[in-house]
N, C-alpha and C positions, 0 to 999 in steps of 0.2 A: 475031752477033759483038757482044760487050759490051766497051766500053772506057771506063773511068772515068778521065779526066784533067782536073784543074782548070785554069782559065784562068790563074791566077797564084797563087803561094804565099801562104799566110796570114801566115807569119813571114818577113820579108825576110832575116833572118839565115840562113835555110835555103835561100835562093834557088838557089845553085849545085847543091845535091843534091836539093832538094825536087821538082823537076820530072822527075828521072831515074826511070826504071822501077826499082822495088825488087822487084817480084814479077810474073812473067808466068805465066799458067796457061792451059792448053788442056785442055778436058775434053769433056763430052758433045758429040755432033755439033753443030758450029756454035757452040759456047760458048767464048769467050775472055775472060779478065779480065786486065787489067794495072793494077797499082796503083803509084803513085809513092811515093817515100819519105814525102812529106807525107800522102798518103792512108793509107798503112799505119800511120803514127804516129797519125793521127786515129782510125782504126778501132780501134786497140789501146787508146787512151785511153777511147773510148766503151765498148768491151767490158769494160775494167777497172771502169769506173763501173757498168755493168750487173751485173757479178759482185758488186761491193760492195753494190749495192742488193738483191741476192738473198741477202745474208748471208755472203758469202765473206770471210774474214779471213786475215791472215798465217798461213801453215802449213796452212790448210785444203786439202783435195783437191778438184779440179774434174775430173770424169770427162768425157773427150772421146771420143764415139762417132760419128766423122765419117769419110766417105770422104776421099780426098786432094783437098781443096778449099781455096781461099784462107782460108776462115774458120778452118781448123785452124791456120794460121800466126798469124792474128790472135789466137786464143785463147791460143796459146803466149806471145805477147808480152804479152797482158793479164795472164796469170798471173804473169809476171815482174814486171810493174808493181806488183802488190799482194802479192808474195811468197807466192802460192798455189802449190800443187803440182799440176802437170798429170798426170793419170793416163789413159793411152791405153787405150781399149777397142776393139780391132779390130772393124770392121763384119762380119767373117767369122764372128764368134762366134755360137753358137746361144744361145737364151734361158737354158738351165740354166747354161752356162758364164758368160754375161754376168751373171746374177743373183749367182753366187758371187763374181765379181770386184767387183761393186758392193758386196756385203756386206763384203768384206775391205778395200775402199778407204776406206770411211767417207765417201765423197763425198756432199755435200748437194745439189750442182748437177751436172746432166749436160747436155752440149751434144751434140745429135744432129742428123740431117737427116731430112726427111720420107722421102726415098728417094735413090737414086743410080743411076748408069748403070754397068753391067758387061757386057762382051761384047755390046754393042749393045742391051741390054734394061734396062728400069727395074726395079730391085730394091728391096724394102722395107728401110728402116733403122729408122725409129721403131716400126713394129709389133713388131719383134723386141725392142726396148728395152721396150715396153709389156708384152710377155709376161714379160720378165725381172722387171720391177718388180711385176707381179701376183703373183709368187712370194713377195713380202714379205721382211722382214728387212733392208731397206736403210735408210739415213738420207736418201735422196733426197727433197727437198722441192720442187725446181724443175727443170723440164726446158725448156731453151731449144732451139727447133727451127729449124734453118736450112732455108729453102725452096729446094730444088734442083730438084725435079720437080713443079711445081704439080699437085696432085691431092688428092682428099679424104683426110684423115688423121684418125684417131681422136684425140680431145682430152679431157684431164681438166682441167676448169676448176679454177683455183686452183693447179694444179701446172704445167701446160704454158703456155708463152709463145712467141710467134714471136721469133726472134733479132733480126730487123730492127726490130721494135717495141721490144724491150728496149734496143737501142742508141740509139734516138731518144728514149727517155723522159727526162724532166727530173727 
């Protein structure tokens, strides 16, 4: 069980709401996340900065290829902060369909997960995206990867970055 709750709010003006849970999520066996309002705002600010560092500007599309995880909500809020357009790519899509959606979206940045849990099993997520990108014809320059199921994952240097590292970069 994972529970991230700060000891006190960074902004005293947010004190009444800051410590209240804004997002509770139960997922893979034994995994639980709860983010307070303050944490959710902080994460969305960091994510917006990471997207901006990746070249995302007002009106640009950000493709989101994530299972139902807290990072999906954080990305949505981050896109709103920088006036980017979130484009959802269901994780159930196969590589050919995903490639076509990526081509038509014009997204330069994709946020995906290394893998996810479905029906009690770990299922690949990034490998399907990699196969779609290998088909070519997309504008994707950056892939931010959320670590959900720590395991070896293929990596393309210069294109792929870990989500948590992108959020902590200065």
